[in-house]
Each structure stands twice: as C-alpha cells, then as structure tokens.
N, CA, C and O atoms as a MOPAC input file, in Angstrom:
PM7 MOZYME 1SCF
protein

 N     75.19100 1   145.38500 1   101.62900 1
 C     73.91200 1   145.14400 1   102.08100 1
 C     73.99300 1   144.03000 1   103.22900 1
 O     72.95400 1   143.43600 1   103.51900 1
 N     75.05100 1   143.75700 1   103.81700 1
 C     75.07700 1   142.91300 1   104.80200 1
 C     74.96200 1   143.49400 1   106.17700 1
 O     75.11300 1   142.78300 1   107.17100 1
 N     74.72400 1   144.63900 1   106.24500 1
 C     74.57500 1   145.45800 1   107.62700 1
 C     73.25900 1   144.96400 1   108.23000 1
 O     72.20400 1   144.67400 1   107.66500 1
 N     73.62100 1   144.94200 1   109.62400 1
 C     72.36000 1   144.55300 1   110.52200 1
 C     71.76400 1   145.64900 1   111.25500 1
 O     72.59100 1   146.25500 1   111.93500 1
 N     70.63400 1   146.06800 1   111.32100 1
 C     70.02200 1   146.99100 1   112.11700 1
 C     69.52900 1   146.25000 1   113.49200 1
 O     68.94000 1   145.17100 1   113.42400 1
 N     69.77500 1   146.82500 1   114.62000 1
 C     69.40800 1   146.29300 1   115.83500 1
 C     68.61400 1   147.41100 1   116.36400 1
 O     69.05600 1   148.55900 1   116.39200 1
 N     67.29200 1   147.04200 1   116.83700 1
 C     66.26800 1   147.95700 1   117.19300 1
 C     65.85900 1   147.69700 1   118.70300 1
 O     64.99200 1   146.85500 1   118.93500 1
 N     66.34100 1   148.25700 1   119.52600 1
 C     66.02800 1   147.89800 1   121.11400 1
 C     64.45700 1   148.49200 1   121.36900 1
 O     64.07000 1   149.64900 1   121.20000 1
 N     63.76900 1   147.44500 1   121.78000 1
 C     62.46300 1   147.58900 1   122.23200 1
 C     62.33400 1   148.44300 1   123.57100 1
 O     63.00200 1   148.16200 1   124.56600 1
 N     61.52400 1   149.39800 1   123.53700 1
 C     61.32300 1   150.10300 1   124.90300 1
 C     60.43900 1   149.37200 1   125.73400 1
 O     59.31700 1   149.03500 1   125.35600 1
 N     60.95400 1   149.08700 1   126.97500 1
 C     60.03400 1   148.40100 1   127.83400 1
 C     58.87300 1   149.14900 1   128.31700 1
 O     59.08000 1   150.31200 1   128.66300 1
 N     57.67200 1   148.67400 1   128.40000 1
 C     56.53200 1   149.45700 1   128.95800 1
 C     56.30700 1   149.05100 1   130.33600 1
 O     56.53900 1   147.90000 1   130.70700 1
 N     55.88900 1   149.90500 1   131.06100 1
 C     55.72300 1   149.71300 1   132.50500 1
 C     54.22600 1   149.84300 1   132.78300 1
 O     53.53500 1   150.75600 1   132.33000 1
 N     53.80200 1   148.90200 1   133.52700 1
 C     52.38900 1   148.79700 1   133.92900 1
 C     52.23200 1   149.89800 1   134.81500 1
 O     51.27100 1   150.65100 1   134.65300 1
 N     53.11200 1   150.10600 1   135.80100 1
 C     52.76700 1   151.32000 1   136.74400 1
 C     52.79000 1   152.69600 1   136.07900 1
 O     52.09000 1   153.64300 1   136.43800 1
 N     53.62200 1   152.70900 1   135.12400 1
 C     53.74600 1   153.92300 1   134.49700 1
 C     52.35200 1   154.45500 1   133.60100 1
 O     51.90000 1   155.58800 1   133.43600 1
 N     51.85700 1   153.00300 1   133.06600 1
 C     50.40000 1   153.20300 1   132.09100 1
 C     49.33300 1   153.49000 1   133.35500 1
 O     48.34300 1   154.20500 1   133.20000 1
 N     49.56700 1   153.03300 1   134.25000 1
 C     48.51800 1   153.18800 1   135.27500 1
 C     48.33500 1   154.67200 1   135.78400 1
 O     47.23000 1   155.10400 1   136.11300 1
 N     49.41400 1   155.37100 1   135.82400 1
 C     49.53000 1   156.78100 1   136.02700 1
 C     49.08400 1   157.57900 1   135.00800 1
 O     48.46500 1   158.62800 1   135.19300 1
 N     49.41700 1   157.05500 1   133.77500 1
 C     48.86800 1   157.88800 1   132.48100 1
 C     47.55400 1   157.69400 1   132.30200 1
 O     46.87100 1   158.64300 1   131.91900 1
 N     47.03000 1   156.56500 1   132.52100 1
 C     45.37900 1   156.38300 1   132.60800 1
 C     44.71100 1   157.27500 1   133.37100 1
 O     43.89700 1   158.05900 1   132.88400 1
 N     45.06600 1   157.21800 1   134.90400 1
 C     44.46900 1   158.06700 1   135.95900 1
 C     44.52600 1   159.64300 1   135.51800 1
 O     43.60400 1   160.43000 1   135.73100 1
 N     45.75400 1   159.97600 1   134.87100 1
 C     45.94300 1   161.30200 1   134.35600 1
 C     44.77100 1   161.64000 1   133.27600 1
 O     43.87500 1   162.44900 1   133.51500 1
 N     44.88500 1   160.97400 1   132.15500 1
 C     43.79000 1   161.07800 1   131.17900 1
 C     42.42800 1   161.09600 1   131.60300 1
 O     41.71800 1   162.00200 1   131.16600 1
 N     41.92400 1   160.21900 1   132.40700 1
 C     40.62100 1   159.95500 1   132.87700 1
 C     40.35500 1   161.33900 1   133.81800 1
 O     39.28700 1   161.94900 1   133.77200 1
 N     41.38500 1   161.70300 1   134.59700 1
 C     41.10000 1   162.78200 1   135.58800 1
 C     40.64900 1   163.90900 1   134.76800 1
 O     39.72400 1   164.64600 1   135.11200 1
 N     41.45400 1   164.06400 1   133.44500 1
 C     41.05100 1   165.26600 1   132.85900 1
 C     39.68300 1   165.31300 1   132.09700 1
 O     39.08300 1   166.38000 1   131.96800 1
 N     39.17600 1   164.06100 1   131.56500 1
 C     37.99700 1   163.79700 1   130.94000 1
 C     36.97300 1   163.35400 1   131.66900 1
 O     35.84500 1   163.69600 1   131.31600 1
 N     37.14000 1   162.48700 1   132.86000 1
 C     36.08500 1   161.91100 1   133.64900 1
 C     35.69900 1   160.47600 1   133.06000 1
 O     35.35100 1   159.60100 1   133.85300 1
 N     35.74600 1   160.23300 1   131.79300 1
 C     35.46700 1   159.12300 1   131.33900 1
 C     35.90900 1   159.07200 1   129.78200 1
 O     35.88000 1   160.03300 1   129.01300 1
 N     36.31900 1   157.76700 1   129.47600 1
 C     36.70300 1   157.47100 1   128.15300 1
 C     36.62600 1   156.07100 1   127.76300 1
 O     36.62100 1   155.19000 1   128.62200 1
 N     36.56500 1   155.80600 1   126.48300 1
 C     36.50800 1   154.30400 1   125.95600 1
 C     37.79000 1   153.65100 1   126.05500 1
 O     38.83600 1   154.26800 1   125.85200 1
 N     37.75300 1   152.41100 1   126.36100 1
 C     38.76800 1   151.48800 1   126.48600 1
 C     39.75400 1   151.65200 1   125.44100 1
 O     40.92500 1   151.89200 1   125.73700 1
 N     39.34100 1   151.53200 1   124.15000 1
 C     40.11000 1   151.53400 1   122.89400 1
 C     40.78000 1   152.90400 1   122.67900 1
 O     41.79800 1   152.98900 1   121.99200 1
 N     40.27200 1   153.86600 1   123.20200 1
 C     40.96500 1   155.30100 1   123.21300 1
 C     42.28500 1   155.37400 1   123.87800 1
 O     43.11000 1   156.18600 1   123.46000 1
 N     42.57300 1   154.55500 1   124.93000 1
 C     43.81300 1   154.23500 1   125.59000 1
 C     44.95800 1   153.72700 1   124.94400 1
 O     46.10000 1   153.92000 1   125.36200 1
 N     44.66600 1   153.05800 1   123.89500 1
 C     45.72100 1   152.31000 1   123.16400 1
 C     46.52000 1   153.38100 1   122.28300 1
 O     45.99400 1   154.35700 1   121.74800 1
 N     47.79900 1   153.05900 1   122.22100 1
 C     48.70200 1   153.65500 1   121.26500 1
 C     49.12600 1   152.69800 1   120.36500 1
 O     49.83500 1   151.74100 1   120.67600 1
 N     48.63900 1   152.97300 1   119.06300 1
 C     48.97600 1   152.10700 1   117.89700 1
 C     50.21500 1   151.66100 1   117.64100 1
 O     50.45400 1   150.50800 1   117.28000 1
 N     51.20300 1   152.69200 1   117.84200 1
 C     52.73900 1   152.22300 1   117.62700 1
 C     53.23700 1   151.40600 1   118.60900 1
 O     54.26200 1   150.75500 1   118.41000 1
 N     52.62100 1   151.35900 1   119.67400 1
 C     53.08500 1   150.25100 1   120.85000 1
 C     52.64500 1   148.71100 1   120.42900 1
 O     53.12600 1   147.77200 1   121.06300 1
 N     51.82500 1   148.50300 1   119.47100 1
 C     51.44000 1   147.23800 1   119.11500 1
 C     50.64800 1   146.50300 1   120.11700 1
 O     49.95400 1   147.04600 1   120.97600 1
 N     50.82700 1   144.96000 1   119.92000 1
 C     50.32800 1   144.19000 1   120.86700 1
 C     50.77100 1   144.25300 1   122.27000 1
 O     49.99700 1   144.02800 1   123.20000 1
 N     52.18600 1   144.60100 1   122.45200 1
 C     52.65100 1   144.68100 1   123.73400 1
 C     52.00700 1   145.94100 1   124.44200 1
 O     51.70300 1   145.80000 1   125.62700 1
 N     51.79200 1   147.04200 1   123.89000 1
 C     51.20600 1   148.01700 1   124.49900 1
 C     49.75000 1   147.89600 1   124.60900 1
 O     49.16000 1   148.71400 1   125.31500 1
 N     49.09100 1   146.96800 1   123.99300 1
 C     47.76100 1   146.64700 1   124.23400 1
 C     47.58800 1   145.99400 1   125.62700 1
 O     46.78400 1   146.36200 1   126.48300 1
 N     48.52100 1   144.90400 1   125.72900 1
 C     48.50200 1   144.01800 1   126.85500 1
 C     48.93200 1   144.92100 1   128.02800 1
 O     48.29800 1   144.75000 1   129.06900 1
 N     49.78900 1   145.74200 1   128.03200 1
 C     50.32700 1   146.70300 1   129.21000 1
 C     49.23500 1   147.56700 1   129.57200 1
 O     49.03600 1   147.80800 1   130.76300 1
 N     48.46100 1   148.08800 1   128.61700 1
 C     47.17700 1   148.77400 1   128.79000 1
 C     46.13200 1   148.07200 1   129.54400 1
 O     45.63100 1   148.52700 1   130.57300 1
 N     45.80300 1   146.90700 1   128.98400 1
 C     44.90400 1   146.16600 1   129.66200 1
 C     45.19300 1   145.72400 1   131.18700 1
 O     44.40300 1   145.70300 1   132.13100 1
 N     46.61900 1   145.36000 1   131.14800 1
 C     46.89900 1   144.94300 1   132.72600 1
 C     46.74500 1   146.21800 1   133.70400 1
 O     46.26700 1   146.09400 1   134.83100 1
 N     47.14200 1   147.32500 1   133.23900 1
 C     47.18500 1   148.59200 1   133.94600 1
 C     45.66900 1   148.69200 1   134.41300 1
 O     45.41100 1   148.81100 1   135.61100 1
 N     44.62800 1   148.64000 1   133.40700 1
 C     43.34100 1   148.80800 1   133.83100 1
 C     42.85900 1   147.98600 1   134.69200 1
 O     42.08000 1   148.37500 1   135.56200 1
 N     43.28300 1   146.60800 1   134.57500 1
 C     42.75700 1   145.55200 1   135.54700 1
 C     43.24300 1   145.77600 1   136.95800 1
 O     42.48500 1   145.55900 1   137.90300 1
 N     44.62700 1   146.25200 1   137.15800 1
 C     45.15200 1   146.66600 1   138.36000 1
 C     44.29700 1   148.01600 1   138.87600 1
 O     43.91900 1   147.94000 1   140.04500 1
 N     44.00600 1   149.03000 1   138.27500 1
 C     43.41100 1   150.01500 1   138.57900 1
 C     41.98800 1   149.69700 1   139.10800 1
 O     41.56400 1   150.28000 1   140.10600 1
 N     41.31600 1   148.85700 1   138.50100 1
 C     39.97300 1   148.24400 1   138.92700 1
 C     40.23200 1   147.45100 1   140.20100 1
 O     39.44300 1   147.61900 1   141.13100 1
 N     41.12700 1   146.70800 1   140.33000 1
 C     41.31700 1   145.95900 1   141.58200 1
 C     41.71500 1   146.83600 1   142.74700 1
 O     41.51200 1   146.47600 1   143.90600 1
 N     42.27500 1   147.97600 1   142.44000 1
 C     42.76500 1   149.10000 1   143.69700 1
 C     41.39700 1   150.00600 1   143.81400 1
 O     41.36000 1   150.90100 1   144.65800 1
 N     40.44500 1   149.79400 1   143.08200 1
 C     39.13100 1   150.59300 1   143.16500 1
 C     39.50400 1   152.11100 1   142.71800 1
 O     38.96600 1   153.11200 1   143.19000 1
 N     40.42600 1   152.10700 1   141.81500 1
 C     40.85400 1   153.56100 1   141.42300 1
 C     39.95100 1   154.05900 1   140.06700 1
 O     39.84100 1   155.25600 1   139.80100 1
 N     39.34200 1   153.03300 1   139.27400 1
 C     38.50000 1   153.23000 1   138.48300 1
 C     37.39000 1   152.50400 1   138.26800 1
 O     37.43600 1   151.43000 1   138.86900 1
 N     36.29500 1   152.69500 1   137.57100 1
 C     35.08700 1   151.95500 1   137.46300 1
 C     35.13500 1   151.60000 1   136.05100 1
 O     35.38000 1   152.49700 1   135.24400 1
 N     34.89300 1   150.17900 1   135.56800 1
 C     34.93900 1   149.87700 1   134.34000 1
 C     33.38900 1   149.60900 1   133.95500 1
 O     32.70500 1   149.03900 1   134.80500 1
 N     32.84500 1   149.94800 1   132.83900 1
 C     31.38200 1   149.84200 1   132.60600 1
 C     31.19000 1   149.32600 1   131.16800 1
 O     31.60100 1   149.94600 1   130.18600 1
 N     30.60200 1   148.26700 1   131.11400 1
 C     29.96700 1   147.70100 1   129.65600 1
 C     28.59500 1   147.45700 1   129.77900 1
 O     28.15800 1   146.77400 1   130.70500 1
 N     27.81300 1   148.00200 1   128.84500 1
 C     26.38400 1   148.03200 1   129.04000 1
 C     25.89500 1   146.49100 1   128.37300 1
 O     24.89900 1   145.94400 1   128.84600 1
 N     26.49500 1   145.99200 1   127.50300 1
 C     26.18900 1   144.72800 1   126.99000 1
 C     27.31300 1   144.00900 1   126.42800 1
 O     28.37300 1   144.62200 1   126.30800 1
 N     27.23500 1   142.76700 1   126.05800 1
 C     28.26400 1   141.96500 1   125.47000 1
 C     28.75700 1   142.63800 1   124.19200 1
 O     27.89400 1   143.07900 1   123.43200 1
 N     30.06600 1   142.77000 1   123.86200 1
 C     30.53400 1   143.30600 1   122.86500 1
 C     30.53600 1   144.79400 1   122.58900 1
 O     31.27400 1   145.31800 1   121.75500 1
 N     29.60600 1   145.48100 1   123.39100 1
 C     29.63600 1   146.99700 1   123.27300 1
 C     30.99200 1   147.58000 1   123.98500 1
 O     31.72900 1   146.95300 1   124.74600 1
 N     31.13600 1   148.91400 1   123.55700 1
 C     32.36000 1   149.50600 1   124.27400 1
 C     32.39100 1   149.66200 1   125.71200 1
 O     31.40600 1   149.98900 1   126.37300 1
 N     33.61100 1   149.40600 1   126.21400 1
 C     33.93300 1   149.42000 1   127.70400 1
 C     34.35800 1   150.87200 1   127.93700 1
 O     35.27800 1   151.40400 1   127.31600 1
 N     33.66600 1   151.43600 1   128.82000 1
 C     34.11900 1   152.87700 1   129.43800 1
 C     34.81000 1   152.83900 1   130.62000 1
 O     34.38200 1   152.02000 1   131.43300 1
 N     35.82600 1   153.54300 1   130.97100 1
 C     36.58900 1   153.78600 1   132.19300 1
 C     36.09400 1   155.02300 1   132.75100 1
 O     35.97900 1   156.06700 1   132.10900 1
 N     35.79000 1   154.86000 1   134.04100 1
 C     35.44700 1   156.31300 1   134.64900 1
 C     36.17800 1   156.44800 1   135.82500 1
 O     36.53200 1   155.40900 1   136.38100 1
 N     36.51700 1   157.66900 1   136.38300 1
 C     37.27100 1   157.92900 1   137.44000 1
 C     36.55500 1   157.64700 1   138.73900 1
 O     35.39900 1   158.06200 1   138.81100 1
 N     37.04100 1   157.03000 1   139.73800 1
 C     36.43600 1   156.76500 1   141.01600 1
 C     37.09700 1   157.77700 1   142.12100 1
 O     38.19700 1   157.63800 1   142.65600 1
 N     36.20300 1   158.77100 1   142.31500 1
 C     36.82500 1   159.80700 1   143.27300 1
 C     37.02900 1   159.07500 1   144.66300 1
 O     36.22400 1   158.34200 1   145.23600 1
 N     38.46300 1   159.49700 1   145.11900 1
 C     38.55900 1   158.81900 1   146.41000 1
 C     39.38200 1   157.61000 1   146.21300 1
 O     40.13500 1   157.29700 1   147.13400 1
 N     39.35200 1   156.93900 1   145.22500 1
 C     39.87300 1   155.61300 1   145.04500 1
 C     41.39600 1   155.39200 1   145.39500 1
 O     42.17900 1   156.33600 1   145.29600 1
 N     41.75000 1   154.33200 1   145.74200 1
 C     43.27600 1   154.15900 1   146.00000 1
 C     44.11800 1   154.31000 1   144.75200 1
 O     43.70800 1   153.90400 1   143.66400 1
 N     45.25200 1   154.87300 1   144.90100 1
 C     46.15500 1   155.10900 1   143.72700 1
 C     47.49100 1   154.59700 1   143.75300 1
 O     48.24200 1   154.78400 1   142.79600 1

C-alpha cells in the first residue's frame, strides 16, 4: 500500500476554449454561460472558460447579455466579429 499514483493534469488552453465556444454558439446562435462549463474540469475549467469569454467579448466576436443582476448570462454570436 505504499504505491503512489501520479496524475498529470491536462493543461487547458484559453485559445482552444475560445474556438470551442465559437463553434458551439455558431450551431445554436445563443447559449447560457453556465452551459459552457465542463464539470469534470473543475475550477480550472471554469476559469479558462470565463477568460475565453472575456477575450471573445473584447475581440467583439460574441455578445454577452444579462437582463438583471444575478440572472443568467447569455452568449450570442456576433456576425462578422473578429476571431
């Protein structure tokens, strides 16, 4: 019982997540922010997803919409945005 198990954590890429988000939104035109998370990726995945969304919004590739405080955040594709 003295065996050690080493698990390598897969690095998550913000750029790859940005491409994934654009692909998913392109198919559905709009989705909820929380639907982008992959539960198995845990906190690190949530941070990468959030950073990817902020970068996409900064590049004007997506539109983030929240109708009121604490309500769901929706992500919509911006046609002709930078990618």
